[in-house]
N, C-alpha and C positions, 0 to 999 in steps of 0.2 A: 509577668515581664518586668520583674523588679530591677533588672540590669539597666533599664532605660535605653537599651540599644534597639534599633529598628530590627524587626523580625519578619522574614518572608517565610511563609509555609506553603509548600508545594505538595499537592495531592496527586501522586502518580510518579513513577520512576522510569517511564518509557522514553521514547525518542524526542519528547518535548520537555518533560519535567526535569530530567537531569541536565540537558544542555542549558536550561534557564539557570539552574543552580550553579553550574560550572562557569557560565559567563559572568554572573554577578560576582562570584568569588574572584575571578580573574581581575575584575575591576576594583574591588574594595574588600577590605577585611573588617569593615565597620558595620556590616549587616550580619545578623544571625540567620542561618538558613537551615530549615528542617524539611526533609523530603519524607513523605509517608507513602508506603506502598504495601499492598497485600502480598506481593511476590517475595519469594525466598531469594531469588537471584535478581540483581540489578545490573544495569549497563551491559547487557548482552545483545546480540543481533538476532531478532526473530527471523529476519530475511535469510539468515544462514542455515536455519534449522533443516529445510529440505535437503540441503547439500551434505549435512551430517548423515541423514537417513540414506542418502545416495552413496556415502563412503568417500566423497571427494574431500570433505573435511574430516579429520581423524576422529574427533570426539566432541561432545557438547561443551566440555570445558574450554575448548579452543574458541568458542563463540563469546566467552565472557571477557569483556575488555577491562572492567574494573570491579572491585569488590567494595562492600560497605566500608571496610577498613581504609581503602584508598581515599574515599571521600572524607572520612573522619580525620585523616592526616591533613587535610586542607580546611578543616573546620566546617564541613558540611555534614550535618547530623542526618543519618539515614535510619528511619524506623521501618525496617522491613518486617514482613509477616504481621502487619498492623492494619487494622480496618478502621476507617473513619465511619462513625455511625451517624453523625449529624453535624450540620454547620449552622451556627447562629451568626449571620452576617452583620446584624445590628450590634451585637455584643462583641464581635470580632473574636470569636472562639469557636472551636470545634470539639466534639466529643469523639474519642477513639478508644480502642482496646488498650491503648497505652495511657489513657487518662485524658484530662482536659488540656487542650493546647490553645494558647492565645496567639494572635497574629496582628500585625499592622497591615501587611499585604498578603493576600491569598491568591494562589494560582491553582485552578482546577484543571488538571491534566489527566483525567481518569481513563482516557483511551476508549477502546471499543471492545466488543465481545463477539464471538462467533454466533451467527444466526443459525439456528437448527430448525428446519421446517417441522411443523407439528404433524408428523405422519405416524401411523401405527407402527410399533416396534422400535421406535427410535431410541428407546431406553435399553436396548439389548446390549449385552456385553460384547465388545468388539466394534461398537460405533464410536468413532473418534472425531476430534476436531484438531486443528493445528493453529494455535495462536501464541502459546507460551512455551518456555523451555520444558515445563512439566508435561504439556501436551505431547511434545516431540519425544520425550523419554518414554511416555506411555505407548506411543506408536512403535517405537523401537523394540519395546518389550512384546507387543502384540504380534509383530510381523515375524517373530522367530518361528511360529507355527502356522503361518499363513501361506496358502498356496494360491488363493484367488482373492482379489480385492476389487471393490467397487468405489470409484471416486464420484461423488455426487457434486456436480458443479465443475465447469471447465474454465474457471478463472486461473490466474497466474499460479496461486498456491496449489490448487488442485492438480494442475498439469505438471508442476515441478515435483510434487509428491508422486504422481503417476510415473514420471520418468525414473524417480528413485526406486520405486518398487519394481519396475520392469528390470532395472539393472541388477536387482537381487533375485531375479528368476521368478518373480510373482506374476501370475496372469492377471492383467488389469483390464477392467472395463470402465470407461468414462461415460457418465450420463449427464447431459446438459439439457435443461428445460428449454432454452432458446435455440434458434435454428442452427447456430454454429458456435465453435469454440471461441473463447476469449471475446465474448460479444460486447463487452463494455469498452474494449480498447482497439478492436479491429473491425474492418469491413469484411463482408462475406468472402470476397475474392482473396484477401490476404489471409483470412482465417483458414481457407482451404489448404494453404501451404502447411499450416501447422497441423491440421487434421490429417493430411497425407503423411506427414512426418511421424505422427503418433502411430499410425497404422504400420509404417515401416519399422517402428521400434517394437511392434508386436502387440500394441494395445487395440482393443475394440473400442470404438467411439460411437455413441448413440446420441444424436442431437434432436431437438424438437420433441422430447419425451420426458416424463417425470417419473421419479421413483415414488411409487404410491404406498409402498409398505416395506419395512425391514422384517424379514422372516427370522423367527427364532426357533432353536431347538428346545427340547424339554428342559434343558438346564438354563435357558435364558440367553444362550449365546447366539451370535449371528450365524445364520446358515445360508442366507441369500437375500436378494431384494426382488421386489416385483416392479417391472416396468411394462405398463400396458397389460397384455395377457401373458407376458413372458416372465418366468422365474429364473433369475441369474444366480447360480450358486457362488457363495463367497464366505470367507471367514472374518473379513474386516470390511467396514464401510467408513470412508472418510467423508464427513459432511463439510464440504468446502463451498458453502452457499452464501458467502458474503459476511459482512460484519455490521453491527449496529452500534451507535455511539453509547457509551456508558454514562448516562446522565441522570440516573435516579437520585443520586445524592444532591446534585445541583437543583433538580426540580423540586425536591423536598425543601430546599432552602429558599425557594421562591424565585430562582433564576429562570428566565424565559427560554423556552425551547422553540425552535423553528420547525418548518414543515418536514424536514428530513429527520427530525428527532434530535438534531445537534443543538448545542448551546448557541444562542444568538449573542453576538458581540458587535461593538462598533469597529471601525477600521484599525483602532489601536488595541483591540482584543479585550476591552473592558466588558464585563457581563452586564446584562440588562435585568433590572428588577423593577416591576411596575413600569413607570414611564422614564426611569432614570438609568443611565449607565454608571456603575459604581467605579469611582476613581481608584479604589484600592483592591479591586477584585478582578482577576483576569481569568481567561480560559484559553487553553492551547492544546493542540494535538488532534487525535481522531475524534474527540468529543465535540469539536467545534464546527459550526457551519462556516464554510468559506464561500466566496462569490466566484463562480466559474466565469472565465473570460468568454467573450463573444455572446453567450446567452444571458449572462448576469443572473443566473439562477443560483439559489442557495443549495449547497450540498456538502457532504463531508468528503474529505480527500485523504483516505487512509493509507498514505504513503509515508515512509520514513523521511523522505526529503521534504514533504509538506510539513510534517511535524517539526523538523529542525528549523524550517523557514518561519513558522509560527513562533517557535521558541525565541528566535532572535528578536522578533518584534516585541514580545513580552519583556525580555531582558532589557532591551533598549529603553523601553518606557519606564520600567522600574528604576533604571539608572538615570532617568531624567531627560532622555532624548525623545524627541517627538517622532517616533516611527509609526508607520501604518502599513497595512497589508493590502497589496495590489491584488487584482483578480488572478485566479489560478488557471494554468493550462495543464497541470498535473503530468509532466513528463514521466514516463515509467519504462522499465525494461525488465524482462524476465528471461530465463533460460530453460528450454524444454528439450531434453535430449541434446542433440547437436545444434539446435537452433537458438539464436539470440533474437528476441522479439521486442521491438520498441514502439512506443506510441506517444503522441503528445497532442493536446487540443481535442477537437471534435472528430468523431466518426461521422460518416454520412448519415447514419440513423439518428445520432444525437442532434446533428444540425437540422435534419428534416423535422424532427418532433418539436424543435424550437422555432420553426418557420424560417430557417436560413437555407436558402438555395445555394448549392455548391456545384462546382465542377471538380473533377479529379483526373490525375494521370498516374499511371503506374509504369515503372521502368526497371529493368534489371541490367546491372553493369558490373564489371570486375572490380575487385578490391585492390588490384595491382595491375601493372601493365600486362597486356594480353600475352606477351611472350615470356613473362616472368613465371617460373615453375610453381611457386607457392602462392596461389591466389584462390579466392572463392568468389562466388557471385553474391551481390547485395541487391535485394529487391526493395524498392522504395515507392511510396504513394504519397502524393501531396494533394491536399484539398484547399480550394480557394472559394471565397464568397463572390457576390455579384460585383464588388468593387475590386476584385482580384487580390485582396488581402489573403495571406496564408492563414488558414484557420485550423489546419490539422495535418498530421503526418504519421505514417506508419512505415516501419523498416524491419525487414527480416533478412538474416544471413546465417550461414553455418560457421562463420568465423568472426573475427573482430570487426569493429567499425560501426556497429549499431548505436551504441551509447553516444559516441561523439557526434554522430549525425542527428540523433534525436535532440541532443543538447543544442546543436546548431539551429535546428528548427525552432526550439524553444526560445532562443535569443531572437531569432527573426520575428517570431510571433509577438514577443514582448515589445519589440521595436515597431510593431504594426506594419511590417514590411510586406510589400506586394510582390507577387511572384515575378513580375517584370524586373524588379530590382534585384531580387534574390538570384535570378538566373545569371546576373552579371557580376556577382560577388567573386572576388579573387580567392582561389584555393591553391594550396601547395602541391608539389608533385615530386616524386622520386619513384622509379619503377618498382622497388620492393614493397612500397606502402600505398601506392595510389595509381590510378589511371590518370592520363593527362587531363581528361575531363571527368570530374568526380561523378559517381552514379547519381548523387542527389542533384547536382547541377544539370545532369542530363534529364532528370525527371522534370525539373523546373522549366528547362528549355523546350520540352515536348509540348507545353501549352501553346507554343507558337507554331507547331508543325501543322501543315495543311493536310497532309495525307500520311 
């Protein structure tokens, strides 16, 4: 670092690493920024990949928002297709396939990787995951000759891909180990709406059962899976069984990991080594443990919005502002077939396992005035704790209006709002876009109904 300029090195070019680099550059030209990534592509939307497979988005190139050259033009150096092999925190340098790189400030934003259950046959040709652009391109190539597919795991990505494959005329079976679909974000009653919709789309859905083996033909290709005593024929298997934080590099450097396997940080996202938090080393994104609101448990929050939120805290602190990370409610939304599905905060199960007693109400109301011809129904569920504070919400609809209402609940939860106050919040009205009483307001007001 003979130039004498401050240098920030960021490991990872995902939804946390690149926003940190961009925010620093927006504020100053006096810091050298290097972003190191194993990926060929940078600044693309992983969340868009299922919709390319569906055909809603024309091609994978449409998901790429910036290229390395775009970053180079603003003096952010991108080392793509480069692997960091080790980090020496004391010497402030790292070893990579591009050579030794020194730093003043380091950001570890190594993301997460797909978890693949260790079952027999999982190495068969035709077993896929979906995390990166390359994964999606591989799936696109595989499905050209696929007539039947099995999705292992009924989370958001798995169900979005299931919908995409069904749209291509592929016979799909979804297998979920837990008793209902989308178990991490929905309660059973709300999940049943999604389950029914999948069946209406033409999918078979098996819940409460595990894939115990991937069956291979003599050439090593997938020919089916085993679920209990049943063999289900297929030519492709998507393992959509969650992600794990990518922390081997940090662990080898002496950085402390938490119970979820994510990197432990303070509220300013400095990493911990021994008994100290390092003032010049940060972690951000899917590899970091965050504090969950209400339960105050440590967990990872593998959402693009969470990664961006973490990135802003890191960038602020690098630039000298004292920012900190508040607890997470992890608002999320996904699209399965014609359904938009959103969730924020706790589910009933998550609350119960943390010792939080909840009450809930479910209501279905119209998206527009009842007499207006273009309208759809919105089903919403609100959870409250013993103090009547809103601690969770779930919304499902076949049209628009899910995201904005989940965001509304997220704001209410951040403000520690009780359902009594939320039920009296003013909302806007015009017949084409809303009912006089919003469906979410109706759900909140139903907590006061006697019968």
